N, C-alpha and C positions, 0 to 999 in steps of 0.2 A: 556563383555561389552554387556549390553541389547541394544537391538536395539530401535532407535526412529523413530518418524515419522518428515518427514520434509514437510511442505508444502508452496507453492507459488501461487499468484494470482496476476491477472492483474485487472486494473482498470482503468476507465476513469471518472475523476473529472472533473466537468462543475462548471466554476468559472464565477463570475458577472463582466460585462464591469468595466476594468480598476482595477480589483483585481488580475490579473494573477501572478505579482511578488511578491506581499504580500502571497498569498496563496502558492505559490512555494517554499517562504521560510520557512512558517510552516511545509510544507509538507518534506522538505528535514531536518527539526531538529528532525523528528521522525527517531526512531532506525528501522530497519528491513525495510526501505522503500525507492526505489529508483525511480528517475524520468526520463522517457526515452523519452520525447519529447512531443510534443502537438502544439496548437496554441494561439489565443487571449484568447479562453474561454474555452478550454479543455487541460487537461493533463493527460498525459498517465504514470500511476504508476505501478509498481509491489511490492507486499508487502510479506514476508517472515517470517515463524513462525513454531512454533512446533505443532499446532492445527488449525483446522477450527476455532475454537472459537476465539483463539487469532487474527487470520486474521479479522473476522468479527469484533472484539473488535476495532482494529487498522482501519477498514474502517468506523465504527463509529463516531471515534475521527476524521477521515477528514470531514466527513459529518457533524458533528458540528463545525467545523471552520468558523470563520468569512470570509465571500467574496465565500463561497462555496454553490452552488444552490444544487449539487448532486454528490454522488460518488457511482458509480454502478459497481459490481464485473463482469468483463467479463469473466474470467477462472479462473480454480484452479486446482493443480495439486499436489498430494502427494505421497510420496515414503518411505518407510523403510529405515534407514541409520545406520551405527554404529556410525556415527558423523555426526551431521547436516553440511551440506554443507555452510549454512548461518552463518556468523560471526556478522553480525551487530543486531541482537536481544539477 
C-alpha cells in the first residue's frame, strides 16, 4: 500500500461581535474541521487533510464565511502514514 501524507493545522478564527454562534455552526458543518474552544470573538480549530493545499483551501473557505473577520493558521504538522488517521475528510 502506498504511503500517504497526513496534515493537520491549528487556526484562530476571529469573528465579528455577536456572530460567534453562527460562525461556529458553519465551521462545524465542514468536513475535516474540529472546534476546540474559544471566547466571544475567537474560535480555535484544527483542520485535517491530505495536503497543505487542502488545508489552505479549507482555511480560505472559513475566511470567506459571513461573520469571519480573519482566519489565521498557527501551526501545521505533516507525516507519512499507510492509512490517514483522519476520518472526517
